[in-house]
C-alpha positions in Angstrom: -86.5 -7.2 32.5 -89.1 -9.7 33.8 -88.1 -12.6 36.0 -87.9 -16.0 34.5 -90.4 -18.5 36.0 -90.4 -22.2 35.8 -92.6 -24.9 37.4 -92.5 -28.6 37.9 -95.3 -31.0 38.6 -95.2 -33.3 41.5 -94.0 -36.6 40.4 -92.0 -39.7 41.4 -88.2 -39.4 41.2 -86.9 -39.9 37.7 -83.3 -39.6 36.7 -82.7 -37.1 33.8 -83.3 -33.6 32.8 -86.5 -32.1 34.2 -87.5 -30.7 30.8 -86.8 -31.5 27.1 -86.4 -27.9 26.1 -84.8 -25.2 28.2 -85.1 -21.5 27.2 -83.0 -18.6 28.4 -82.5 -15.0 27.6 -78.9 -13.7 27.5 -77.1 -10.6 26.3 -76.5 -10.1 22.6 -72.7 -9.9 23.1 -71.2 -13.1 24.4 -67.6 -13.2 25.8 -65.4 -16.2 26.0 -65.6 -17.9 29.4 -68.9 -16.1 30.2 -71.5 -18.1 32.3 -74.7 -18.2 30.4 -77.1 -20.4 32.3 -77.4 -23.3 34.7 -78.9 -26.6 33.7 -80.3 -29.0 36.3 -79.9 -32.7 36.2 -82.0 -34.8 38.6 -80.3 -38.0 39.9 -82.3 -40.3 42.1 -79.0 -42.0 43.1 -76.8 -39.4 44.6 -73.7 -41.5 43.9 -74.0 -41.4 40.1 -71.1 -39.7 38.3 -72.6 -37.6 35.5 -70.5 -36.1 32.6 -72.1 -33.2 30.7 -71.4 -32.4 27.1 -72.4 -30.0 24.3 -73.4 -30.5 20.7 -71.5 -27.3 19.8 -68.2 -27.8 21.8 -66.5 -25.0 19.8 -69.1 -22.5 21.1 -70.4 -23.8 24.4 -69.0 -25.9 27.3 -70.9 -27.4 30.2 -69.2 -27.7 33.6 -69.5 -30.6 36.0 -71.9 -28.4 38.1 -74.2 -27.9 35.1 -73.2 -24.3 34.3 -73.0 -23.5 30.6 -70.1 -21.3 29.5 -69.3 -19.6 26.2 -66.1 -21.0 24.7 -65.5 -17.9 22.5 -66.7 -14.4 22.1 -69.4 -13.8 19.5 -72.6 -11.9 18.7 -76.0 -13.7 19.0 -78.2 -13.2 16.0 -81.7 -12.1 16.2 -82.9 -15.6 15.8 -82.7 -18.0 18.8 -79.6 -20.1 19.1 -80.1 -23.8 19.8 -77.8 -26.6 20.9 -78.1 -29.8 22.8 -76.8 -30.5 26.3 -76.1 -34.2 27.1 -75.6 -36.0 30.3 -73.9 -39.5 30.5 -73.5 -41.9 33.4 -69.8 -42.8 33.5 -70.6 -46.3 34.9 -73.6 -47.4 32.9 -72.9 -45.2 29.9 -76.6 -44.2 29.9 -77.2 -40.9 28.2 -79.9 -38.1 28.6 -80.3 -35.0 26.4 -82.0 -31.6 26.6 -82.3 -28.9 24.0 -81.3 -25.4 25.0 -82.6 -22.3 23.2 -80.8 -19.0 23.8 -82.7 -15.8 22.9 -80.8 -12.4 22.8 -82.2 -9.7 25.1 -83.9 -6.7 23.6 -81.5 -3.9 22.4 -81.1 -0.8 24.6 -83.6 1.8 23.5 -81.9 4.8 25.0 -84.5 5.5 27.7 -83.4 6.8 31.0 -81.7 4.3 33.3 -84.2 4.9 35.9 -87.2 4.1 33.7 -85.4 1.3 31.9 -84.2 -0.7 34.9 -86.7 -1.7 37.5 -85.3 -3.5 40.5 -85.7 -7.2 39.8 -86.4 -9.7 42.5 -84.6 -13.0 42.5 -86.3 -15.7 44.6 -84.4 -18.7 45.9 -85.8 -22.0 44.8 -87.5 -24.0 47.5 -87.4 -27.6 48.6 -90.0 -29.5 50.6 -89.1 -32.8 52.3 -91.5 -35.3 53.5 -89.6 -37.1 56.2 -92.3 -39.8 56.4 -92.0 -40.7 52.8 -88.9 -41.9 50.9 -90.1 -39.7 48.1 -89.3 -36.0 48.1 -90.8 -33.0 46.3 -88.2 -30.6 44.9 -88.7 -27.3 43.1 -86.1 -26.7 40.4 -83.6 -24.0 40.9 -83.9 -20.7 39.1 -81.7 -19.9 36.1 -80.8 -16.3 36.7 -80.2 -14.3 33.5 -77.0 -12.1 33.5 -77.3 -8.6 34.8 -76.0 -6.0 32.3 -74.5 -2.9 33.8 -73.0 -0.1 31.7 -69.4 1.0 32.4 -68.5 4.5 33.5 -71.9 5.0 35.2 -72.2 8.4 37.0 -74.3 7.1 39.8 -75.6 8.0 42.3 -73.8 5.3 44.3 -74.5 2.8 45.7 -76.7 2.0 42.8 -79.3 -0.8 43.4 -79.1 -3.7 40.9 -81.4 -6.5 42.1 -83.1 -7.8 45.2 -82.5 -11.4 46.4 -85.2 -13.0 48.5 -86.1 -16.4 49.8 -89.7 -17.7 50.1 -88.8 -18.9 53.6 -88.2 -15.4 54.9 -91.8 -15.4 55.9 -91.3 -18.0 58.5 -87.6 -17.5 59.3 -85.3 -14.5 60.0 -82.7 -14.8 57.2 -79.5 -13.1 56.4 -78.3 -12.6 52.8 -74.7 -12.3 51.5 -72.7 -12.5 48.2 -69.3 -13.9 47.6 -66.9 -13.8 44.7 -64.5 -11.4 42.9 -65.9 -7.9 43.4 -67.6 -8.7 46.7 -65.4 -10.5 49.2 -62.6 -11.2 46.8 -60.3 -8.8 45.1 -61.3 -6.3 43.9 -63.4 -6.2 47.0 -66.2 -3.8 47.9 -67.5 -3.2 44.4 -70.7 -5.1 45.1 -72.5 -5.0 48.5 -75.8 -6.6 49.7 -78.1 -5.6 52.4 -78.2 -8.6 54.7 -81.7 -8.0 55.8 -83.5 -6.9 52.6 -81.2 -8.8 50.1 -80.7 -5.6 48.1 -77.6 -6.0 45.8 -75.9 -2.7 44.9 -72.8 -1.5 43.1 -70.6 1.1 44.9 -68.6 2.7 42.1 -68.3 3.0 38.3 -67.1 -0.1 36.5 -64.5 -0.3 33.7 -65.1 -3.0 31.1 -61.5 -2.8 29.9 -60.3 -3.9 33.3 -63.1 -6.5 34.2 -65.7 -7.4 31.6 -67.9 -9.5 33.9 -68.3 -10.5 37.5 -69.4 -13.9 38.7 -71.1 -13.7 42.2 -72.8 -16.3 44.4 -75.7 -15.3 46.7 -76.3 -17.1 50.0 -79.2 -17.2 52.4 -78.7 -18.3 56.1 -80.6 -18.2 59.3 -79.6 -16.2 62.3 -77.6 -19.2 63.5 -75.6 -19.3 60.3 -77.3 -22.4 58.9 -77.7 -22.5 55.2 -81.4 -22.2 54.3 -81.2 -22.1 50.5 -78.8 -23.4 48.0 -76.5 -20.6 46.7 -77.5 -19.1 43.4 -75.1 -17.7 40.7 -75.4 -14.1 39.6 -73.5 -13.0 36.5 -73.0 -9.2 36.0 -71.8 -8.2 32.6 -70.2 -4.7 32.2 -71.7 -3.1 29.1 -69.0 -1.4 26.9 -69.1 2.3 26.3 -67.0 4.1 23.7 -64.4 5.5 26.0 -61.2 4.5 24.2 -59.6 5.9 21.1 -58.0 3.6 18.5 -54.3 3.2 19.0 -51.9 2.2 16.1 -49.3 -0.4 17.0 -46.6 1.9 15.5 -46.8 5.6 14.9 -44.7 5.3 11.7 -45.2 2.3 9.4 -42.6 1.5 6.7 -43.3 -0.4 3.6 -42.0 -0.9 0.1 -43.5 -1.4 -3.4 -41.6 -2.1 -6.6 -41.6 0.6 -9.2 -43.9 -0.1 -12.1 -46.2 -2.2 -10.0 -49.7 -2.7 -11.4 -52.9 -1.5 -9.7 -54.0 -3.8 -6.9 -50.4 -4.7 -5.8 -50.3 -5.3 -2.0 -48.0 -2.8 -0.2 -48.3 -3.2 3.5 -50.8 -3.5 6.4 -51.3 -1.0 9.2 -53.0 -2.1 12.4 -54.7 -0.2 15.2 -56.3 -1.6 18.3 -59.2 -0.3 20.4 -59.5 -1.2 24.1 -63.3 -1.2 23.8 -65.4 -4.3 23.0 -64.2 -5.5 19.5 -67.5 -7.2 19.0 -69.5 -4.0 19.5 -69.5 -0.9 17.5 -67.3 0.8 20.1 -64.4 -1.4 19.1 -65.1 -1.8 15.4 -62.5 0.2 13.5 -62.4 1.6 10.0 -59.3 2.9 8.1 -58.9 5.6 5.5 -56.1 7.6 3.9 -56.2 11.3 4.7 -53.4 12.5 2.5 -50.6 11.4 0.2 -47.3 13.3 -0.4 -46.1 13.8 -3.1 -49.2 13.8 -5.2 -47.3 12.8 -8.4 -48.2 11.3 -10.8 -51.6 11.0 -9.1 -53.0 12.1 -5.8 -54.6 8.7 -5.3 -51.8 6.2 -5.9 -52.8 4.0 -3.0 -56.0 2.9 -1.2 -56.6 1.1 2.1 -59.0 -1.6 3.0 -61.2 0.1 5.6 -61.6 -3.0 7.7 -58.2 -4.9 7.5 -55.8 -1.9 7.0 -54.3 -3.4 3.9 -52.7 -0.8 1.6 -52.7 -1.5 -2.1 -51.9 0.4 -5.3 -54.8 1.8 -7.3 -53.0 3.6 -10.1 -50.1 2.9 -12.4 -47.0 5.1 -12.9 -44.8 4.3 -9.9 -41.3 5.3 -11.1 -38.4 5.3 -8.6 -36.4 7.6 -10.9 -39.1 10.2 -10.4 -40.5 9.6 -6.9 -38.6 7.5 -4.5 -40.9 7.7 -1.5 -44.5 8.3 -0.6 -45.9 9.4 2.8 -49.5 8.6 3.7 -51.5 9.8 6.7 -53.7 6.9 7.8 -56.7 7.5 10.1 -58.5 4.8 12.2 -62.0 5.5 13.5 -64.2 3.3 15.8 -67.9 3.1 15.8 -67.5 1.5 12.4 -66.0 4.7 11.0 -68.9 7.0 12.1 -67.3 10.4 11.8 -69.9 11.9 14.2 -69.8 9.5 17.1 -66.6 7.6 16.5 -63.2 8.3 18.0 -60.2 8.4 15.7 -56.4 8.5 15.6 -53.7 8.8 12.9 -50.4 7.3 12.0 -47.9 7.7 9.2 -47.2 5.2 6.5 -43.9 5.7 4.6 -43.8 3.7 1.4 -40.4 3.4 -0.4 -40.5 2.7 -4.1 -37.9 0.0 -4.7 -35.9 -0.1 -7.8 -36.4 -2.7 -10.6 -34.2 -3.1 -13.6 -36.2 -0.9 -16.0 -33.1 1.0 -17.4 -30.3 -0.9 -19.2 -26.8 0.5 -19.1 -25.8 2.7 -22.0 -22.3 3.5 -23.3 -21.4 7.1 -23.2 -19.6 6.8 -26.6 -19.8 4.6 -29.6 -16.0 4.1 -29.8 -13.4 4.0 -27.1 -9.6 4.2 -27.8 -6.6 2.8 -25.9 -3.0 1.8 -26.4 -0.7 -0.7 -24.8 3.1 -1.4 -25.1 3.9 -4.8 -26.4 4.8 -7.6 -24.0 2.9 -5.9 -21.1 0.4 -7.8 -18.9 -2.2 -6.8 -16.4 -2.3 -3.3 -17.8 -5.6 -1.3 -18.2 -5.6 -0.1 -21.8 -9.1 1.5 -22.0 -11.8 2.8 -19.6 -15.4 2.1 -20.8 -18.1 4.4 -19.2 -21.8 3.7 -19.1 -24.9 5.4 -17.6 -27.7 3.7 -15.8 -30.7 5.4 -14.2 -31.4 2.6 -11.8 -30.4 2.8 -8.1 -26.6 2.8 -7.8 -24.9 -0.2 -6.4 -27.8 -2.6 -6.9 -28.0 -5.6 -9.3 -30.2 -3.4 -11.5 -27.3 -0.9 -11.8 -24.2 -3.0 -11.7 -22.9 -3.5 -15.2 -21.3 -6.7 -16.7 -19.1 -6.3 -19.7 -18.2 -9.0 -22.3 -16.4 -9.0 -25.6 -18.4 -10.1 -28.6 -15.7 -9.9 -31.2 -12.2 -8.9 -32.1 -10.2 -11.0 -29.6 -10.1 -14.6 -30.9 -7.0 -15.5 -28.8 -8.3 -14.1 -25.5 -5.7 -11.5 -24.9 -8.1 -9.1 -23.2 -10.6 -9.1 -20.4 -13.0 -6.5 -19.1 -13.4 -6.0 -15.4 -16.1 -3.8 -13.7 -15.0 -1.1 -11.3 -17.4 -1.6 -8.3 -17.4 2.1 -7.5 -17.8 3.8 -10.8 -19.4 0.9 -12.7 -16.8 1.5 -15.5 -15.5 -1.3 -17.6 -11.7 -1.7 -17.4 -10.2 -3.3 -20.5 -7.2 -5.2 -19.3 -4.4 -7.2 -21.1 -4.1 -10.7 -19.8 -1.7 -12.1 -22.4 1.4 -10.4 -23.9 1.0 -8.9 -27.3 3.7 -8.9 -29.9 3.9 -5.7 -32.0 5.6 -7.6 -34.9 2.5 -9.8 -35.0 -0.4 -7.5 -34.1 -0.3 -3.8 -34.3 -3.9 -3.0 -33.6 -7.0 -4.6 -32.1 -10.6 -3.6 -32.7 -12.9 -5.1 -30.0 -16.7 -5.2 -29.9 -18.0 -5.1 -26.4 -21.5 -5.3 -24.8 -22.7 -4.1 -21.4 -25.7 -5.5 -19.5 -27.0 -5.5 -15.9 -26.5 -8.3 -13.4 -30.3 -9.0 -13.4 -32.4 -9.1 -16.5 -34.7 -6.2 -17.5 -38.1 -6.1 -16.0 -41.0 -7.4 -18.1 -42.6 -4.9 -20.3 -39.5 -2.7 -20.7 -39.2 -1.6 -24.4 -35.4 -0.8 -24.2 -32.9 -3.3 -25.6 -31.3 -5.4 -22.8 -27.8 -4.4 -23.6 -25.7 -1.7 -25.1 -22.7 -2.2 -27.5 -19.6 -0.2 -28.4 -16.3 -0.5 -30.2 -12.8 -0.4 -28.5 -9.8 0.4 -30.8 -6.5 -0.6 -29.1 -3.1 0.4 -30.6 0.0 -1.7 -29.8 3.2 0.3 -29.2 6.5 -1.1 -30.4 9.2 -1.3 -27.7 12.7 -2.4 -27.7 12.7 -6.1 -26.9 15.5 -8.3 -25.5 17.5 -10.4 -28.0 17.1 -14.2 -27.6 19.5 -17.0 -28.3 18.4 -19.9 -30.5 18.5 -22.5 -29.2 18.6 -21.8 -25.5 20.2 -23.7 -24.0 22.5 -25.0 -26.7 24.1 -28.4 -26.2 27.6 -29.2 -27.6 29.3 -32.6 -27.2 33.1 -32.4 -27.1 35.9 -34.6 -26.0 37.9 -33.3 -23.1 41.5 -32.3 -23.7 40.6 -29.7 -26.4 43.5 -27.4 -26.5 43.4 -23.6 -25.8 42.6 -21.5 -28.9 40.4 -24.1 -30.5 37.1 -23.1 -32.0 34.3 -24.8 -30.1 31.0 -23.5 -31.6 29.0 -20.4 -32.6 26.3 -19.2 -30.3 24.2 -16.3 -31.7 21.0 -14.5 -30.8 18.2 -12.9 -32.7 16.6 -9.5 -32.3 12.8 -9.6 -32.4 12.6 -5.9 -33.3 12.3 -6.2 -37.1 10.9 -2.6 -37.5 13.5 -0.8 -35.5 16.7 0.7 -37.0 19.6 -0.5 -34.8 23.0 -2.0 -35.3 23.9 -5.7 -34.9 24.1 -7.4 -31.6 27.1 -7.5 -29.4 28.1 -10.6 -27.4 29.9 -11.0 -24.1 30.6 -13.6 -21.5 28.4 -13.6 -18.4 29.4 -16.7 -16.5 32.3 -19.1 -17.1 33.3 -20.8 -13.8 36.5 -22.4 -15.1 37.4 -19.5 -17.4 37.8 -21.9 -20.4 35.9 -19.9 -23.0 35.7 -16.6 -24.8 33.2 -15.3 -27.4 33.7 -13.1 -30.3 31.6 -9.9 -29.6 30.5 -9.6 -33.3 29.9 -13.1 -34.7 29.4 -15.1 -31.4 32.1 -17.6 -32.2 33.2 -19.4 -29.0 36.8 -20.5 -28.6 38.7 -22.1 -25.8 41.2 -20.3 -23.6 42.3 -23.4 -21.6 42.3 -27.2 -21.9 38.8 -28.7 -21.3 39.0 -31.2 -18.4 36.2 -33.4 -17.7 37.6 -34.2 -14.2 37.4 -30.5 -13.2 35.4 -29.5 -10.1 33.3 -27.2 -12.3 32.0 -30.2 -14.3 28.9 -31.9 -12.9 27.8 -35.1 -14.5 30.1 -34.6 -17.5 28.3 -31.2 -18.1 29.9 -27.8 -18.1 27.6 -24.7 -18.2 28.6 -21.2 -19.4 26.3 -18.2 -19.9 26.6 -15.5 -22.5 25.0 -12.1 -23.0 23.7 -10.6 -26.2 23.0 -6.8 -26.2 21.5 -4.3 -28.7 21.8 -0.6 -28.9 18.1 0.3 -28.7 16.4 2.8 -26.5 16.6 1.6 -23.8 19.3 -1.0 -24.5 18.2 -4.5 -24.0 20.0 -7.7 -23.5 19.3 -11.4 -23.4 21.1 -14.4 -22.0 21.8 -17.8 -23.4 23.3 -20.9 -21.8 25.9 -23.1 -23.5 26.0 -26.7 -22.2 29.2 -28.6 -23.1 28.9 -32.3 -22.6 32.6 -33.5 -22.2 33.4 -36.9 -23.4 36.0 -38.8 -21.4 39.5 -39.7 -22.7 42.1 -41.7 -21.0 44.1 -38.8 -19.6 44.5 -39.9 -16.0 46.6 -42.8 -14.8 45.3 -44.8 -11.8 46.7 -44.3 -8.3 46.9 -46.5 -5.3 44.7 -45.9 -2.3 45.5 -45.7 0.6 49.0 -44.3 0.5 50.0 -45.8 3.8 49.5 -49.3 5.3 50.7 -51.4 8.2 51.7 -55.0 8.4 53.4 -57.5 10.7 57.0 -58.4 10.4 56.2 -62.1 10.1 54.7 -63.9 7.2 51.3 -64.6 8.8 49.2 -62.5 9.0 50.7 -59.9 6.6 48.2 -59.1 3.8 47.5 -55.5 2.8 44.4 -54.6 0.8 44.8 -51.8 -1.7 42.5 -50.1 -4.2 43.2 -48.4 -7.6 41.6 -45.0 -8.1 41.2 -43.5 -11.5 39.4 -40.1 -12.2 38.4 -41.4 -15.6 35.3 -43.3 -16.3 34.5 -46.5 -18.3 36.0 -47.7 -20.5 39.1 -45.7 -19.4 39.1 -47.0 -15.9 39.0 -50.5 -14.4 39.6 -53.3 -14.4 43.1 -52.5 -13.4 46.4 -54.5 -13.6 48.7 -54.6 -10.5 52.4 -55.5 -10.6 55.6 -54.9 -8.8 58.5 -53.3 -10.7 61.7 -55.2 -11.5 63.9 -52.6 -9.8 65.0 -52.5 -7.2 65.3 -56.3 -6.9 64.4 -56.2 -3.2 60.8 -55.3 -4.0 59.9 -58.5 -5.7 62.2 -60.4 -3.2 60.4 -59.1 -0.2 56.8 -58.5 -1.5 54.2 -60.1 -3.7 50.9 -58.7 -5.1 47.8 -60.5 -6.1 44.7 -58.9 -7.8 41.5 -59.9 -6.1 39.1 -57.9 -8.2 38.7 -55.4 -11.0 39.8 -52.5 -8.7 41.4 -54.2 -5.8 44.7 -56.1 -5.0 46.4 -57.7 -2.0 50.0 -56.9 -1.1 51.8 -59.4 1.3 55.3 -60.4 2.4 57.1 -63.0 0.3 59.7 -63.8 3.0 59.0 -65.2 6.4 60.4 -62.3 8.4 61.1 -58.6 7.6 62.7 -56.3 10.0 60.4 -53.7 11.5 60.6 -50.3 9.8 59.1 -48.1 7.1 59.3 -49.3 3.5 58.4 -47.6 0.3 56.8 -50.2 -2.0 56.3 -49.1 -5.6 53.2 -50.6 -7.4 52.6 -50.3 -11.1 48.9 -49.9 -11.9 47.5 -50.0 -15.5 43.9 -49.2 -16.5 41.8 -50.6 -19.3 41.8 -47.6 -21.6 42.9 -47.6 -25.2 45.7 -46.8 -25.2 46.4 -47.9 -21.6 47.5 -45.5 -19.0 49.7 -46.7 -16.1 51.5 -45.2 -13.2 53.9 -46.2 -10.4 52.5 -45.4 -7.0 54.5 -45.6 -3.8 52.8 -47.3 -0.9 54.4 -46.5 2.5 54.3 -49.7 4.5 55.2 -49.8 8.2 56.4 -53.2 9.3 55.9 -53.6 13.0 55.8 -56.2 15.7 52.4 -57.7 16.2 50.6 -59.4 19.1 48.8 -62.7 18.9 45.7 -61.0 17.4 47.8 -59.5 14.6 47.6 -55.9 15.9 50.7 -53.7 15.7 52.2 -53.1 19.2 54.4 -50.1 18.1 53.3 -46.8 19.4 54.7 -44.7 16.6 52.7 -44.1 13.5 54.0 -43.7 10.0 55.4 -40.2 9.8 56.7 -38.4 6.8 60.5 -38.2 6.4 60.5 -34.4 6.5 58.4 -31.4 7.0 56.6 -29.6 4.2 57.5 -26.2 2.9 54.4 -24.6 4.5 55.3 -26.0 8.0 58.9 -24.8 7.7 57.7 -21.3 6.8 55.2 -21.2 9.6 57.9 -22.2 12.1 60.3 -19.6 10.9 57.7 -16.9 11.1 56.9 -17.8 14.7 60.6 -17.6 15.6 61.0 -14.2 14.0 57.9 -12.8 15.7 59.2 -14.1 19.1 62.6 -12.4 18.6 61.0 -9.1 17.6 58.9 -9.2 20.8 61.9 -9.9 23.0 63.9 -7.0 21.3 61.0 -4.6 21.8 60.7 -5.5 25.5 64.4 -4.9 26.1 64.3 -1.5 24.3 61.3 -0.5 26.4 63.0 -1.5 29.7 66.1 0.5 28.8 64.1 3.6 28.0 62.1 3.3 31.2 65.4 3.1 33.2 66.6 6.3 31.5 63.4 8.1 32.3 63.6 7.1 35.9 67.2 8.3 36.2 66.3 11.6 34.6 63.3 12.2 36.9 64.9 10.8 40.1 64.5 13.3 43.0 67.5 14.2 45.2 65.4 14.4 48.3 63.6 12.0 50.4 60.4 11.0 48.7 58.5 11.8 51.9 59.5 15.5 51.4 58.4 15.6 47.8 55.1 17.4 47.8 54.7 17.8 44.0 52.6 14.6 43.7 50.6 15.3 46.9 47.2 16.9 47.1 47.4 20.4 48.8 44.3 21.7 50.4 43.8 25.4 50.8 41.2 27.8 52.3 40.0 25.2 54.9 38.3 27.4 57.4 37.1 24.7 59.7 33.6 23.5 60.5 30.7 24.9 62.3 29.7 25.3 65.8 31.2 21.9 66.7 34.7 23.4 66.2 34.2 26.3 68.6 35.4 24.2 71.6 39.1 25.1 71.2 41.8 23.1 72.9 43.8 26.0 74.4 46.6 23.6 75.4 47.9 23.9 71.9 48.5 27.6 72.6 50.4 26.7 75.7 52.8 24.2 74.0 52.7 24.8 70.3 56.2 23.3 69.7 55.5 19.9 71.3 56.0 17.1 68.8 56.3 13.4 69.0 59.9 12.1 69.2 59.4 9.7 66.3 58.3 12.6 64.1 61.8 14.1 64.2 63.5 13.7 60.9 67.1 12.7 60.4 69.6 15.4 60.3 70.7 14.9 56.8 67.4 15.7 55.2 66.1 18.5 57.5 64.9 21.7 55.9 67.0 24.9 56.4 64.2 26.9 57.9 63.4 24.3 60.6 64.6 24.6 64.2 67.8 22.8 65.0 67.7 20.0 67.5 68.9 20.9 71.0 67.5 21.5 74.4 64.1 23.1 74.4 63.6 26.4 76.2 61.1 26.6 79.1 57.9 28.1 77.8 55.2 29.1 80.2 52.9 26.3 81.1 49.3 26.8 82.0 46.5 24.6 82.9 44.8 22.4 80.2 41.7 24.5 80.3 42.7 28.1 81.2 40.2 30.8 81.8 39.5 32.8 78.7 40.5 36.0 80.4 44.2 34.7 80.8 44.7 34.2 77.0 46.2 37.7 76.6 48.7 37.2 79.4 49.5 33.7 78.1 50.3 35.1 74.6 52.5 37.9 76.0 54.5 35.5 78.2 55.0 33.2 75.2 56.2 36.1 73.1 58.8 37.1 75.6 60.0 33.5 75.8 60.3 33.2 72.0 62.2 36.5 71.8 64.8 35.2 74.3 65.1 31.8 72.5 68.2 31.8 70.4 67.1 28.8 68.4 63.7 30.2 67.4 63.5 31.6 63.8 62.7 35.2 63.4 59.0 34.6 63.0 56.0 34.4 65.1 55.2 30.9 63.9 56.7 28.2 61.7 56.5 29.1 58.0 56.4 26.4 55.4 57.4 27.2 51.9 57.6 25.1 48.7 60.7 23.0 49.1 62.7 22.7 45.9 65.1 20.0 47.0 68.7 19.9 48.0 72.0 19.7 46.1 71.4 22.7 43.9 74.2 23.2 41.3 74.3 26.9 42.3 76.6 27.7 45.1 75.5 28.7 48.5 74.5 32.3 48.9 77.1 32.6 51.7 79.8 32.3 49.0 78.7 35.6 47.5 81.2 38.2 48.6 80.1 41.7 49.5 81.2 44.5 47.4 84.5 46.2 48.2 82.6 48.9 49.9 80.7 46.4 52.0 83.6 45.8 54.2 83.8 49.4 55.2 80.2 49.5 56.4 79.4 49.4 60.1 76.9 46.7 61.0 77.0 47.1 64.7 73.6 48.7 64.7 72.2 45.1 64.1 72.9 44.3 67.7 70.4 47.0 68.7 67.6 45.2 66.9 67.1 42.5 69.4 67.9 38.9 69.8 66.3 38.1 66.5 69.0 39.8 64.5 71.8 38.5 66.7 72.8 35.9 64.2 73.0 38.5 61.4 74.9 40.9 63.7 77.5 38.1 64.4 77.9 37.4 60.7 78.4 41.0 59.6 79.4 42.7 62.8 82.5 40.6 63.4 81.2 38.6 66.3 82.8 35.3 67.3 79.9 33.3 66.2 
């Protein structure tokens, strides 16, 4: 690669580009953002603000410093590429232009790196100033072509790239350096320069996939660090090598294609990427299909665009019902698919054949049969089955059923079972056997979506459904229901009212006539003949009854047949009762209060009649002629159709309760009248006309119910008193029978006796030996009265002197103490013949049996000698005195 030379004639300063056409040699592969060359613009006025532009802004961009950059990545053609660079003064809008011609560098011939690359020498441009003249002579800067360096070079390293030199190194001692990424900026140390010779070298292999180009700047300074030359830009492009295999974005690609698709139908796109330069052969991929499984109906059902990776169909015959899925092995190879030098990789494409509606549903039989009982609804009467070869549970498989004939009244519908796809013939309206005994339906089945184009099959399938109606026993029905009868009230019992009969809809069943019965008759006024349905009264019809609402009385009757099973129907008889004048009016209220003086003394009364017009008001009010005191003391005046006013005729009437009879007559034809008693209390009144008496009007006597209630209460009270007296007497007798003859303190039968109490633990081992010294010492208040003492207790008299020891004797003296106590007890005439006090169950005193002392000895007993008892010691002295003839 030869250095580029440029010259410029000495001339006066002129603003603009130094040349009209600028030529430069660049690499064939251009990357986006790559610096291509540096254009120089000469400005005689250093303060001008110049803006650079390009005629091809989509491809090239010119920076403010005059460096031309590529806007995108592309390949230069063999012919030179031309474009115009413009410069415009932002203030005066003056514009200058220069044409740039880019020529691609020659292709790499494959010669050895040593022979191919000779060390180039880059010379700094020079400037010469004439201080005595305002004009200056300037040599234009060099435009350094990019340096192309292959990646993955094997060395040796450091490997020399280019030598940088300044023309002024002949007169000055210079130092050279480079700056930028790869030199003094990360990644540092890739490029180094000999500061003396200016030799630029690379220290290790480069990787284009990491950094595709390096932009360095070379500097020349003197030994004092003063800048001698303007910095120059050096661009190092890393030439791509085929060191990366293609990689698919996915190892398994999934796609779909409808069955029956024509050749050329797009299926899917597979994509692989190569980390190598995509604009060079190393990164240019080509695709192909290695294998197809299954190979039915053709081994080449699909093809792939070798550049884009688009998979399309190339053969007809895709049928999901035969082959549901294809598996393709796809290979991607770089070097434009060169099998010798290219690197390759594989991926799997799985193509599912999707279903289309190319098979209509077909009935499994031409005729289906079913039966349904009459009057039944929502019953499935027939099951229609179809077959469809399309994919289950898809619109192409789901069947829709419709009836095309045989059901003009719409009594049937056909639903689709979502699981089995069967048609369910269902009754939606009740069917009467007596009207229709059989239905013959014509049905059709089709899919939810229409058949695909080009399918020769008919779009639907038809069949016949024969449905038989089964006769069942139906309920009789009354005609009419309800039945309305208008009748005057007061119809006597036993009168025939009407005939209420029912009909049996089962005309084709052999069964006896209907039977009638009464189901509901609130007032129990009616009865029905069980055979002919004739209704007669059993009581007088009364419109004023509580069971009559709005003059209407309702009764329900039942008609039953003897079918299998027996059925029955109900009918309602409505009796509209016409009013007659069968009720006389009554006065309301029944009680009233007035003052004993003439003013004020008016009483307002109202006539009440259960009848209705015209048998009710207006009413006539009058007082009877007898007794004469009524008209003498009272007067009545009608103040309305239903109201009247009763008042005193005399000035003063003694306070008291008066029964005033009032005759009230209605307007019926004939008239009905009654005499009602109005109980009036005449009382003393205050100035306001209010009664001052405390007592209210009370009835003259008690009613029967009140008297009965009072009597019952009295009887119950007497019974309770009698039962209490009897219980008290019985309790006294039981107390007398169970009364003890001893002091209750000595009665131990109701006490709790504790046995086998052996004492506590070690705490009880500290004995009080004083109790052994004086065992008979008791409190004086514990001595019982003489009359209730037990026979085995010691009599009360002076106590003998027992030996007394200290409160805490030595344990060794216990034996002596016991012996001394024994001797004292033997000599004690009052001591019982025991070693200690014995307590036995006391059975009380006053026994009906005589004392044992009253028992006489046998006749031979008197002849016996009991003197030997004296020899037994003091303990038997008493017995010896009793039988031995002693004084005691």
